[in-house]
C-alpha positions as semicolon CSV with decimal commas, in nm:
position;residue;x (nm);y (nm);z (nm)
1;X;0,875;-3,652;1,149
2;X;0,761;-3,286;1,121
3;X;0,401;-3,389;1,186
4;X;0,505;-3,584;1,494
5;X;0,705;-3,286;1,621
6;X;0,409;-3,057;1,560
7;X;0,176;-3,288;1,751
8;X;0,422;-3,302;2,041
9;X;0,447;-2,922;2,052
10;X;0,068;-2,889;2,042
11;X;0,017;-3,148;2,316
12;X;0,281;-2,994;2,542
13;X;0,146;-2,641;2,495
14;X;-0,213;-2,755;2,552
15;X;-0,120;-2,954;2,861
16;X;0,063;-2,655;3,009
17;X;-0,219;-2,407;2,946
18;X;-0,494;-2,641;3,067
19;X;-0,295;-2,722;3,382
20;X;-0,245;-2,350;3,441
21;X;-0,618;-2,292;3,412
22;X;-0,699;-2,569;3,659
23;X;-0,443;-2,437;3,909
24;X;-0,572;-2,079;3,888
25;X;-0,928;-2,214;3,914
26;X;-0,863;-2,338;4,268
27;X;-0,828;-1,986;4,410
28;X;-1,047;-1,799;4,164
29;X;-1,365;-1,636;4,296
30;X;-1,704;-1,780;4,210
31;X;-1,808;-1,662;3,864
32;X;-1,450;-1,587;3,750
33;X;-1,242;-1,275;3,817
34;X;-1,473;-1,063;3,601
35;X;-1,778;-0,906;3,764
36;X;-1,940;-0,857;3,421
37;X;-1,884;-1,170;3,211
38;X;-2,057;-1,031;2,901
39;X;-1,830;-0,727;2,892
40;X;-1,524;-0,947;2,943
41;X;-1,635;-1,179;2,664
42;X;-1,676;-0,880;2,433
43;X;-1,321;-0,765;2,503
44;X;-1,192;-1,118;2,445
45;X;-1,380;-1,126;2,114
46;X;-1,194;-0,812;2,005
47;X;-0,858;-0,966;2,103
48;X;-0,930;-1,299;1,933
49;X;-1,070;-1,137;1,618
50;X;-0,776;-0,903;1,578
51;X;-0,529;-1,185;1,632
52;X;-0,707;-1,419;1,390
53;X;-0,727;-1,154;1,117
54;X;-0,358;-1,070;1,154
55;X;-0,252;-1,434;1,162
56;X;-0,480;-1,528;0,874
57;X;-0,340;-1,249;0,657
58;X;0,017;-1,356;0,733
59;X;-0,064;-1,720;0,656
60;X;-0,214;-1,610;0,323
61;X;0,109;-1,426;0,238
62;X;0,308;-1,730;0,346
63;X;0,102;-1,959;0,123
64;X;0,149;-1,716;-0,167
65;X;0,527;-1,736;-0,118
66;X;0,505;-2,117;-0,096
67;X;0,309;-2,133;-0,421
68;X;0,554;-1,899;-0,595
69;X;0,844;-2,124;-0,494
70;X;0,660;-2,431;-0,623
71;X;0,567;-2,259;-0,950
72;X;0,924;-2,132;-0,991
73;X;1,062;-2,485;-0,952
74;X;0,818;-2,618;-1,213
75;X;0,892;-2,337;-1,458
76;X;1,268;-2,369;-1,416
77;X;1,253;-2,743;-1,481
78;X;1,040;-2,694;-1,793
79;X;1,277;-2,433;-1,935
80;X;1,577;-2,664;-1,885
81;X;1,409;-2,923;-2,108
82;X;1,333;-2,656;-2,368
83;X;1,694;-2,536;-2,363
84;X;1,814;-2,889;-2,434
85;X;1,608;-2,879;-2,753
86;X;1,733;-2,530;-2,842
87;X;2,096;-2,634;-2,790
88;X;2,069;-2,887;-3,074
89;X;2,038;-2,600;-3,323
90;X;2,378;-2,467;-3,216
91;X;2,600;-2,736;-3,371
92;X;2,935;-2,600;-3,253
93;X;2,844;-2,601;-2,883
94;X;2,520;-2,804;-2,873
95;X;2,669;-3,115;-2,715
96;X;2,862;-2,910;-2,459
97;X;2,556;-2,705;-2,362
98;X;2,345;-3,019;-2,332
99;X;2,592;-3,175;-2,090
100;X;2,606;-2,855;-1,886
101;X;2,226;-2,840;-1,872
102;X;2,222;-3,193;-1,732
103;X;2,478;-3,088;-1,470
104;X;2,271;-2,779;-1,390
105;X;1,964;-2,996;-1,328
106;X;2,163;-3,243;-1,116
107;X;2,306;-2,959;-0,909
108;X;1,959;-2,811;-0,851
109;X;1,816;-3,147;-0,743
110;X;2,120;-3,224;-0,527
111;X;2,351;-2,980;-0,345
112;X;2,146;-2,668;-0,420
113;X;1,825;-2,818;-0,283
114;X;2,006;-2,940;0,027
115;X;2,135;-2,584;0,081
116;X;1,780;-2,452;0,041
117;X;1,650;-2,698;0,300
118;X;1,916;-2,595;0,553
119;X;1,886;-2,222;0,474
120;X;2,250;-2,201;0,371
121;X;2,212;-2,115;0,002
122;X;2,257;-1,741;0,053
123;X;2,383;-1,563;-0,259
124;X;2,539;-1,872;-0,412
125;X;2,481;-1,922;-0,782
126;X;2,450;-2,245;-0,973
127;X;2,804;-2,298;-1,110
128;X;2,672;-2,458;-1,427
129;X;2,475;-2,146;-1,510
130;X;2,808;-1,963;-1,525
131;X;2,961;-2,245;-1,733
132;X;2,677;-2,221;-1,986
133;X;2,730;-1,846;-2,010
134;X;3,098;-1,898;-2,089
135;X;3,010;-2,160;-2,348
136;X;2,741;-1,959;-2,527
137;X;2,961;-1,648;-2,529
138;X;3,192;-1,822;-2,778
139;X;2,911;-1,868;-3,030
140;X;2,907;-1,657;-3,345
141;X;2,584;-1,754;-3,522
142;X;2,611;-1,759;-3,899
143;X;2,291;-1,904;-4,047
144;X;1,941;-1,777;-3,983
145;X;1,863;-2,097;-3,790
146;X;2,163;-2,049;-3,563
147;X;2,076;-1,683;-3,508
148;X;1,719;-1,775;-3,414
149;X;1,841;-2,052;-3,181
150;X;2,092;-1,815;-3,023
151;X;1,826;-1,551;-2,956
152;X;1,589;-1,812;-2,818
153;X;1,861;-1,952;-2,592
154;X;1,929;-1,609;-2,444
155;X;1,558;-1,553;-2,382
156;X;1,519;-1,893;-2,218
157;X;1,824;-1,827;-2,002
158;X;1,666;-1,507;-1,872
159;X;1,338;-1,689;-1,801
160;X;1,523;-1,973;-1,627
161;X;1,711;-1,734;-1,400
162;X;1,389;-1,554;-1,313
163;X;1,222;-1,887;-1,229
164;X;1,521;-1,979;-1,010
165;X;1,480;-1,654;-0,817
166;X;1,113;-1,737;-0,759
167;X;1,211;-2,085;-0,638
168;X;1,467;-1,970;-0,382
169;X;1,323;-1,637;-0,267
170;X;1,166;-1,783;0,048
171;X;1,460;-2,003;0,148
172;X;1,574;-1,777;0,434
173;X;1,225;-1,706;0,564
174;X;0,975;-1,437;0,469
175;X;0,844;-1,349;0,816
176;X;1,057;-1,082;0,990
177;X;1,155;-1,121;1,355
178;X;0,943;-0,827;1,483
179;X;0,633;-0,994;1,340
180;X;0,715;-1,320;1,517
181;X;0,762;-1,129;1,843
182;X;0,428;-0,957;1,798
183;X;0,247;-1,287;1,730
184;X;0,394;-1,456;2,037
185;X;0,323;-1,150;2,253
186;X;-0,041;-1,145;2,144
187;X;-0,065;-1,520;2,209
188;X;0,066;-1,463;2,562
189;X;-0,189;-1,186;2,619
190;X;-0,474;-1,415;2,507
191;X;-0,346;-1,691;2,736
192;X;-0,330;-1,456;3,035
193;X;-0,673;-1,313;2,958
194;X;-0,827;-1,661;2,944
195;X;-0,690;-1,735;3,292
196;X;-0,919;-1,463;3,428
197;X;-1,216;-1,675;3,318
198;X;-1,118;-1,939;3,576
199;X;-1,432;-2,024;3,772
200;X;-1,452;-2,289;4,048
201;X;-1,826;-2,305;3,986
202;X;-1,767;-2,450;3,638
203;X;-1,675;-2,810;3,578
204;X;-1,307;-2,889;3,527
205;X;-1,381;-3,034;3,183
206;X;-1,549;-2,714;3,071
207;X;-1,263;-2,499;3,201
208;X;-1,006;-2,727;3,038
209;X;-1,196;-2,712;2,707
210;X;-1,209;-2,333;2,727
211;X;-0,832;-2,304;2,752
212;X;-0,737;-2,615;2,553
213;X;-0,937;-2,538;2,241
214;X;-0,790;-2,188;2,214
215;X;-0,439;-2,324;2,267
216;X;-0,476;-2,593;2,000
217;X;-0,602;-2,345;1,741
218;X;-0,331;-2,088;1,808
219;X;-0,046;-2,342;1,821
220;X;-0,156;-2,511;1,497
221;X;-0,185;-2,181;1,314
222;X;0,160;-2,070;1,432
223;X;0,309;-2,402;1,322
224;X;0,140;-2,366;0,983
225;X;0,307;-2,028;0,952
226;X;0,644;-2,184;1,037
227;X;0,583;-2,438;0,760
228;X;0,511;-2,172;0,498
229;X;0,806;-1,964;0,618
230;X;1,050;-2,247;0,527
231;X;0,887;-2,445;0,244
232;X;1,194;-2,647;0,138
233;X;1,326;-2,958;0,308
234;X;1,207;-3,296;0,429
235;X;0,863;-3,363;0,566
236;X;0,504;-3,390;0,453
237;X;0,405;-3,109;0,218
238;X;0,748;-2,949;0,188
239;X;0,881;-2,869;-0,157
240;X;1,096;-3,138;-0,316
241;X;1,308;-3,128;-0,636
242;X;1,062;-3,361;-0,809
243;X;1,016;-3,128;-1,109
244;X;1,389;-3,116;-1,184
245;X;1,425;-3,489;-1,126
246;X;1,147;-3,541;-1,380
247;X;1,335;-3,312;-1,618
248;X;1,645;-3,530;-1,592
249;X;1,438;-3,834;-1,684
250;X;1,281;-3,649;-1,977
251;X;1,623;-3,548;-2,107
252;X;1,735;-3,912;-2,100
253;X;1,418;-4,022;-2,283
254;X;1,449;-3,750;-2,548
255;X;1,819;-3,818;-2,600
256;X;1,753;-4,188;-2,648
257;X;1,465;-4,118;-2,889
258;X;1,678;-3,905;-3,124
259;X;2,000;-4,101;-3,076
260;X;2,177;-3,819;-2,893
261;X;2,480;-3,911;-2,685
262;X;2,486;-3,684;-2,379
263;X;2,815;-3,666;-2,191
264;X;2,778;-3,469;-1,869
265;X;3,098;-3,318;-1,724
266;X;2,979;-3,386;-1,368
267;X;2,883;-3,666;-1,133
268;X;2,528;-3,763;-1,035
269;X;2,513;-3,478;-0,781
270;X;2,615;-3,207;-1,026
271;X;2,972;-3,173;-0,899
272;X;3,234;-3,111;-1,167
273;X;3,444;-3,414;-1,250
């Protein structure tokens, strides 16, 4: 659906700009509005180069943020599986922590991901992270194995929280409003400048291609930036909770392999029973 919407936006924008060029062309002087076409083309080259460099740099930053969110989701999911294994070395609370880890994963793949997609997550925490903290705070490790497992659990918890931050850091958008305004303003300047190349001596197809090709490139690049600015949600290429869903399947497989009975204190969406 996002691809269809993007194509519609591109077609509408291109149709408008090409139509504008053909209308202006009717009253334009022979040879365009510029007396010196080479000088005008040089100025346009400066405008287009500056815009492309700026936009390309921003898209690179956007892709970096997208990749960090993807890597954070993968790392967080991996650590949850590792914590399930660590919890088994804490006999007093191992079963409880395992169930809470399952609920944590279900909450990430369910309500939390939906909040990310809609941009409504804000400063909300995963409630099962707090539950696990309360559970582990009651542990008083006695043996060397329990002490080692306790220390490892605390380290994995820190790593998991850091991975969660990486996953959600771009949920509310990474491109500030002034930068969007600047990009659209520069796009408008390029559009207006191209209109001055209207020439009744040129064929309509050539004039339409002049304006249409520039419009298609700019609109597609801006839409790509919109995609990277909000990487979560539905649509082709957007981040999905596939890593955490895979983790839930791995937990079930591991529990069945070792004969572990996991009782999660939540429903399938990670909501407390």
